[in-house]
C-alpha positions in Angstrom: 63.6 79.8 84.1 66.2 80.8 86.6 69.5 80.2 84.9 72.6 80.0 87.1 76.2 80.5 86.5 79.0 78.0 87.4 79.0 79.4 91.0 75.2 78.8 91.3 74.4 82.5 91.3 71.3 83.4 89.2 71.5 86.1 86.7 68.9 88.1 88.8 71.1 87.9 91.8 74.0 89.1 89.7 72.0 92.1 88.4 71.1 93.0 92.0 74.8 92.8 93.0 75.7 95.0 90.0 73.1 97.6 91.2 74.5 97.6 94.6 78.1 97.9 93.2 77.1 100.9 91.1 75.4 102.6 94.1 78.5 101.9 96.1 81.1 103.3 93.7 78.8 106.3 93.0 79.1 107.2 96.7 82.9 106.6 97.1 84.4 110.0 98.1 87.9 109.3 96.8 87.0 107.8 93.4 87.6 110.0 90.4 84.9 110.8 87.9 87.0 109.1 85.3 87.2 105.9 87.3 83.5 105.9 88.0 82.8 106.4 84.3 84.9 103.6 83.2 83.6 101.3 86.0 80.0 102.2 85.1 80.6 101.5 81.5 82.2 98.1 82.2 79.5 97.1 84.8 76.7 97.8 82.3 78.3 95.5 79.8 78.6 92.5 82.2 76.0 89.7 81.7 74.3 87.6 84.2 75.7 84.4 82.8 79.4 85.1 82.9 79.1 88.0 85.4 82.0 89.6 83.6 82.9 91.4 80.4 86.0 91.5 78.3 87.2 94.6 76.4 90.6 95.8 75.4 91.8 99.1 76.7 91.8 100.5 73.2 88.2 99.6 72.7 87.1 101.1 76.1 89.1 104.3 75.3 87.4 104.6 71.8 83.9 104.1 73.3 84.4 106.6 76.0 86.3 109.2 74.0 89.3 108.9 76.5 92.9 108.3 76.0 94.2 104.7 76.6 96.4 106.1 79.4 93.4 107.6 81.2 91.5 104.2 80.9 94.5 102.4 82.4 94.7 104.9 85.2 90.9 104.5 85.9 91.1 100.7 85.9 94.2 100.8 88.2 92.2 103.1 90.5 89.2 100.8 90.7 91.5 97.8 91.3 93.4 99.8 94.0 90.0 100.5 95.7 89.3 96.8 95.7 86.1 97.1 93.7 87.3 95.7 90.3 89.1 92.4 89.6 91.0 92.4 86.2 92.3 89.2 84.6 95.0 90.0 82.2 96.2 87.5 79.5 98.9 88.1 77.0 97.4 89.1 73.5 93.8 88.8 74.8 91.3 91.3 76.0 91.2 91.8 79.8 88.4 90.2 81.7 86.7 92.4 84.2 84.7 91.4 87.4 83.0 93.6 89.9 83.7 93.1 93.6 81.7 94.4 96.5 84.3 95.0 99.3 81.8 94.2 102.0 81.0 90.8 100.7 
């Protein structure tokens, strides 16, 4: 069965996109190791149905043994590079989406 999300993209297509995204950010010269680590952790927790994940900064920091400030800086760096989209809502966990800048 080839399940598709609301945009009509199959889970398999998303996992291929995620693989390309991970390869792309791995080869980014200006990306810090910290930003790569946070991006990798988020991407591996995204599922093919929603094509996103939702975690609070506190939880990410705990899971990666980083300070919340370092997580915030890493997320800001990924956003600034145009490879991560973050939806922020008051009193809710952030929602993260990967973005391939060449799409």
